[in-house]
N, C-alpha and C positions, 0 to 999 in steps of 0.2 A: 159457636151458636148454631143450632139447627135451623134449616130453612123449612118453613111451613107454608104450603100453598092452600089457599081456601077454595073449596068447591061447594056447590049446593048440597047440603046435608052430609058432606064428607070433606075430609082434609087429607093432605099428603105431607109427610115429613121426610126430609133427607138430611142425614147427619154427616159430619166430617169424619175422616179416618182416625182422628185422635179423640173422638167423643164416643162414649159408651151410652147407648140408649136403652132404657128399661121401660117397657109398655105394659101397664097393668089394666085389665078389664074385669070389673067386679071382684077385685082383689086377687086375680090370678095373672100370672106373667104370660103375656101374649108374645111379645118381642123382647129379646134381651141379647144385645151384642154391640159390636163396634162397627161404625160406618153403615148403618141400616138405612133403608128407604122403604116406606110402606104407607098405606092408607089407613086412616082410623076415623072413628066417629067421636066427635068432641064431647058428647054428653056422657059417654061411658068410658072414656079413656083417661088414664093417669100416666103422664109422661115425666120421665126423669132423664137428665143429661149429665153424665159424670165424665169429666176430662181424665184421660188416662195417659197423657203425655207428661214428660218431665217438666217440672215447674221450679222456678227460682223464687225464693222468698227472702228478700233483704230484711235485715233486722238491725236496729240501732237502739241500744239501751245503756243505762248508766249503772255503775256499781261503785261501792266504796271499799277501799283497801283497808288493810289492818292498821296502817298509819294515817287513816282518815283523809285520804286523797280520793277525789272523784275521778273515775276513769270512764271514758266513753268507748264502748265496744261496738265496732261495726263489723257485722258478719253476714253471711248468706247461707241458706240451707236449700239443698236440692231434694225434692220429694216427688213421689208418684203414687197414684191410687192403684193399688194392686188388686183389690177386691171391690169392684164397683157395686155389687149387690149389697155387701155389708155397709159400704159407705153411704149408699142411698137410703139405708134404714137408719143410720146414725146421724146423717146431716141432710138438710133439706135441699136436694138437687132438682126439685120439680120445676118444670118450665111452663110458661104461659102457652096455651094451645093456639093462640091467635098470633103472637109475636115471636115465640120461640125463646124468650128471655127467661132467666131464672126468676122465680117468684120471691125468693129470699136472697141472702148473701152467703152462700156456702163457702166460697173461697175465703171471704173475710173471717168467717168462723174458723176455718182450718188454719189460716195464717195466725190468728190469735192463739189457737191451741199450740201451734209449733213454737211461736215466740215465747209464750209463757213457760213452756216446758224447757226450752233452751236457756232462758234466763234462770230458771230454778236450778239448772244443773251447774251454772258457772258462778252464781252470786255467792254461794258458800265458799267456793275455792278462792275467789277474789277477796272476799272478806277476811280470809285467813292468811293472805300473802301480802308482803310489803310492795309498795308501788315499784321500786327499782327492780325487784326480782321479776315482777310481771312485765315491765317494759323491756327487760333484758331477754328473757326466754319464755314469756307467758303466752305468746301467740299460739305456739304449737300445743301447749297444755290446754288452753281454752278451746281450741279447735277439737282436740281429741275428746275433751270432756263433753262438748256439745254433741258430737257425733255419737259417742257411746251412750250418752243419756237418752237421746232421741230414739236410737235403735232399741234400747232396752225398755223403753216406756211401753207399758202394757195397754194404755188407753189408745195410743196410736195404732198398735197392732190390732186391737179390737175394732177400730174404726176402719181398718183396711188401708191404712196409710203406711208406706215404706219410705224411710229416709235414705237417700242414696249417698249424699255427701254433705260436708259442711266446710266452710272457709271463713277464716277471720281476716277481714280486709285491713282493719286498723285498730289500734289500741292507743288512745290519746288521753293524756291528762288535761287538766284545765290550762287555758292559754298562758296565765302567768307562771304556773308551775312548769309548763313545757319550756317557756322562755328561760326560766331559771336553770332548768336542766341543760338547756342548750348552751348556756354561757360557758361552762368549763370546756365543752367540746369546741366551741368557737375560739376560746382563748388558746386552747391547745393547737387548733388549726392555725390561728394567728401566729403563735410561737413557731410552729413549723414553717409557716410562710416567711416569718422574719429570719429564722435560721437559714432557710434556703436563700433569702435575699442577701444575708451576710456572707454566706458561702459563695454566692455568685459574685458579690463585690470583692471578696477575698481572691477569688480566682481571677477576676478582672484586674485587681491590683497586681497580682503575681504575674499575670500576662503583660501588663504594662511595664512592670519592673524588668521582665525578660526582654521586652522590646527595647526598653531604654538601655539595658546592658548590651544588647546586640548592636544598637545604634552607636553606643560609646565604643564598643570593640571595633566597629566599622570605622569610626572616626580615628581611633588610635592606629588602625591598620593603614588608613589613608594617609595619616600624618607620617607614619613610618615610611610608607612608599614615597611620599612627597619628599621626605628627607633623603631617601636614596636617590630620588630623581634629581634633587638639587645637587647632591654630591656628585652624581654622574655627570650632570651638566657642567659643574665646576671642573671636574677632571677632563671632560671633553674640551672645555674652554682653555684650560691650561695646556692640554695637548695641542690644541689648535694654535695657541699663542707660541708654544715652544717650536712647533713646526713652522709657523709663520716667521718667528725670529730666526730660526735656522735658515729658512729660505731667503729671508732678507739679508742675513749675514753672507750667505753664499752669493746673492745678487750683488751686495756691496763689495765683497772681495773680488768678484768677477769684474764689476765696474771699475774698481780701483786698479785691478790689473790691466784692464783695457786702457784706462786713462794713463796709467804708468807707461804702458807700452807706447801709447800715442804720444805722451810727453817725451819719452825717450826718442821716438821717431822724429818728433818735431825738433827736439834739441839736436839730434844727429843731423837733420836737414838744415837747421840753422847754422850748426857748426860747419857743415860742408859748404853751405852758402857763404858763411863768413870767410871760411878758408878760400873759397873761390873768389870772393870779392877782394879778400886780402891779396890773393895771388894776382888778381887783375890789377889791384892798386899798385902792387909792387912792380908788376910788368909795366904799368903805365908810368909809374915813377921812374923806372929804369929807362923807359923810352923818353920821358921828359928831361931826364938828367943831362943828356947830351945835347939838347936843343939850345939854341941861343936864347938870350933873354927877350929879345924883340919878338921873336916868334912865339915864345911862351906867353908874352903879353898879348899878342894878337889872338892867340888861341883862348887865352883867358877871357879877353873881351868878347870873343865870339861865343864862348860857352856861357858867359854871363848874359849876353844878349838873347840867347835862346831861353833863358829862365826869367828874363824880365818881361813884364807886361808890355803890351803894344803901346807905343808912344805916338800920339797923334801930332803933337807940336813939340818942338824942342827949342828952347830959348837959351842961347849961349851969350853969356855976359862977358864983359872984358875981364872981370876978375877970374872967371873960370879959365879963359884962354891964357891969362897971365900965369896961373898956377900950372897949367898943362905945359906951357912953354918952358917954364922954369924947371919943371921936372924933366922934360926932354933935354934941356940944355945942360942939366947938371950931370947927366951921364953921357960919356963919350960913345960915339957910334963907331963900331968896328965893322969893317967890310969883310965879307966872306965871299969866297968864289962861288959863282953861280953854277948850279948843276945843270944837267941837261934838261931836267924837268922844269926848271925855273924859267920865267919869261924874261926877256931882255929889257 
């Protein structure tokens, strides 16, 4: 929108770089260009502002297919005013000299012209095609038809309008039809998801089986090694027992030999001692053989006295004396000559 400054009896206009200003005075062009700034008299001036920048026009319209389905076409068209002079004569781009605003609605008129022309180009094509074909590859066809139809339209060319591009944003059926169309795809996706789930489960089961087989193989290997260990331990125990038995036998034989030698030594000592005692007894008997009886009796009594316990009191009865006297008198006493060692 142009900026208009009010002064007494005169006004000043300053346009934007994307606005084409056309100033007429008494039907003649005084100023005609883009981005102008000038003074003008309001009573004799006619001003028009034509935008020359690229503009986007969104469009939304409905069409019926050959199989009687309603489709919603959402598109956009990019256009530009290429001949502002011609456009100002075909559409009302005049502005208010006090506010700088358009007196009419030129852009709405231009949008209606473009929308109606675009719909006219595609309605026939959509009406001759089934819905599934249009939903499959109809976006490109509709875009090309809109662009080609707007470029070839003579009315737009005569108005000074050039269409730069066209885009089809969406092509949608009715909600219930769209939901019905999505059902097979959803089912297929669900089947693919189920298949992936089953495959994942199968892989998991296979891995679990491999793990179980590995564990079983490990247990079998451990059992085999344990069996080898038990057998080795048994062999070691038998070897130890054999060696212990052999060592014990050796110790027993050595002990028996030592005891045998000790017994033989003891027996030999006893024999020698017996022989010595026997020799002593024989010598003593030989010595006692020639002694008289009285002396033998005295020696006997003396020897007996040495082996008897000590007697504190001795009681001699008449019977004892009688027996002793009888024994003494029963045997005759013989006198023997005294030796030099005997007392007188």
